[in-house]
N, C-alpha and C positions, 0 to 999 in steps of 0.2 A: 847805703843804699840809695840810690837815688830814685824819685819818683816822680814820673814825668806826668804835667798833665797838657790833655790835651786840650785846645779851645772850642769853646761850643758859645753858637751865637744863632740867634733868631731875626728875619724879617718876618714883619706881615703889610699885606698891601691887597687893595679891591683890585679885582681882574677888572673886563669889560663886560661881561655878562650878567656882575654882581654878586659873585661869590668872592669871599677872600681866603685868598692865600697866605700862606704858611711856611715857609723856608727857613730849614733849618742846613747848620752848617757844622759840620763836626761829628765825632761819634757821639752816638745816644746809648749811654751806658747807664750802669748805676749812680756812678759818679754827677753825670749831666741830665736826670732824669726829671728832676724837681723844678728845671729852668724850663726845659721843655715842658712840661704840664701846666707850668703857669703861664706859657706863650701861648700853648691852646688854649686856655682859658679867657687869656686877653682879645686873643684874634678873635673869639667866637660869641665874646661878650655880645656885641649888637645884633645877636643873633642872625648871620645868615644863612640864606636856606642851604647854601651850602660851604663847606669847609674844605680847602684845597689842600694838605702837608704835601709839599715839594720835599721830597728827600736826594736828591739830587747830588748834594753835596754832602752826602752822609756814607761817611764808609763801609761803616760798622754800626751794629744794635745787638743788643741782648735781651734777654728773657722781660728785666724791670722795661725797656723802651717799649716791646710788644706788648707791655702790660699798659700801659699808657694809651697808645694807639688804641687797643681795645677798650679802653674804657670810654676813650674821648669818642669812639664811636657811637658805643648803649645811650652817653648822653647827648648824643647827636640824633641818634632815633629816635630817642623820649622824647626831645624838642621838638621833634617833626623834620630836623632837617637832614643832611647829609654828610658825609666825611669821606673824602676821595685821598688816595695814597697816590703821589705823581713821580713819573721818574726818579724809582728808587734806582740806587747803585746795584750791582750785580750781587753783590754780597747780599744787600737787602731783600733784594728780590728773590733769594733763595731760600731767605728763613719766610718770608710772606707765602713763597711757594707752600712748604712747610706746616706751619702754622696760620696763616692768613684764613685758608678756605674754612676750617672748623669757626674760627672767630668774624668768616662773612664780611672780612675787610674789602674794599672796591682798591683795584689797582689799574694806573693808566701811565703809558711809555710817555706821553708827552700830550698831543695834541689827539691820540685817539677816544675813541669814548671810555669810559668807565668800564671794566672789566672784575669779576670776581676773584680776585687769588687762588689759583690753581693746584 
């Protein structure tokens, strides 16, 4: 049996409005969730008022990935900040539609204003 590991990477940068953006690349699942959680903590370390999590290059997310997003949103809420999920892929959008509403996750398709997952 061959195990195929899918690469996962993140990038953190500052946006023109002072927000911080974390861009994720690869599948977000049990195998990659710890790296993603560390990246969320690292990008949020300077405590920007708004953390944008760009999921355009994330083709798949499982329950472990969703849990990390929900926990990160709760941490941002407690700190008086905001977590916004930007440009999710079609598959990720479907998961957020189903589960994100209960968690109160904000989702935006790009330049549009944030909306609550529906």
